[in-house]
N, C-alpha and C positions, 0 to 999 in steps of 0.2 A: 394466559398471557393476553394482552387485551390492544386490542389497535387501534392508531387514530390518528388524525388528520391532523398536517404540520404544512406549511408553508416553506419552503428556503430560496432561498436569492443567492443565482451565480450566475455571474457579468452580468450583473445587472437583469437580469431575467427572474422572474417569479415562479416554482416548480411547485405544484401540490403533491403531496405524497401521503400516503396511509404507512404506517411502519406500526412495529411493537412498540411500547412503551420503552422500554428498556433501551431500543437503538435511539433514541431522541437526540441523546448528548454527543454520539459520534455521526449522525448526520449532522447535523448541526455543527459541531468541530470539523469536519469533512470539506461542510460548502465554506466556513470560514476559511480554511487552509486553502482550497481553491482560488479563492476570492485574493488574498494575499501574495498568494504566489503569481495571480494576475497583475495585481497594482505593482507587485515587484519587476515582475518585464516590461510594464509601460514604462518603469521608471530608468531603468536601465536598457531599452533598446528601442529605438525611434521605432517600433511598433503599435499602429495605432487601430488594424482589423483585429475586431474581437474574437471574429473564428479563427484568425492567425495566434492570439495568445490563448485561446482554448487549447489549439491542438499543441502546442509548445508544452503547458501544462500537462494535457493528459500524456507526452513523451516522458516528460520528466518524472513524471509519478509509477507510470507504467517502468520505465526502463529500472525506475531504483527500486521497485515490487520485483524485479526480475533479477538482479543483484543478488537482494534479501535472499530471495528465495533458495537463487542458487546459493548463497552460501549456508541456508539450513542445510540444502541437498549433501552437500560437501560435509557437514559435521555430522549427519546422520548414516555416511561412507565412510568416513574416518571410524565412526564410534564402529561399526560392523568390520571394519577391518582390526580395527583392535581386537574388539571380543573374538576374534577369528585367529590373528595371531595371536592370542592369550589360550586359545583353543589347541593348537599345534604346538606349540612350546610345552604346556602342559602335558601334550600328549605324546612328543618325543622327551619329554623328562621322566618317563614314565618308564618307556624300553630298556 
């Protein structure tokens, strides 16, 4: 794996990063997504302060991540319960 340096611009500020080459696409897409969300917030709300826009963007993405993580965990629990239910059913049927 090879590391290299890139610059990404988020909210008008440039950040130098050293990343693995295979991460470049994801990093650039993430920074573009953040910038797009900031533009959308600027267009929809009277918020002009960049710190507020960044905080609102972070809150949106964090809450989305928590909801998705909860959904994945719920799916895992459901799978485990289904497996347990099947084992119990098989055991009861064998009696």
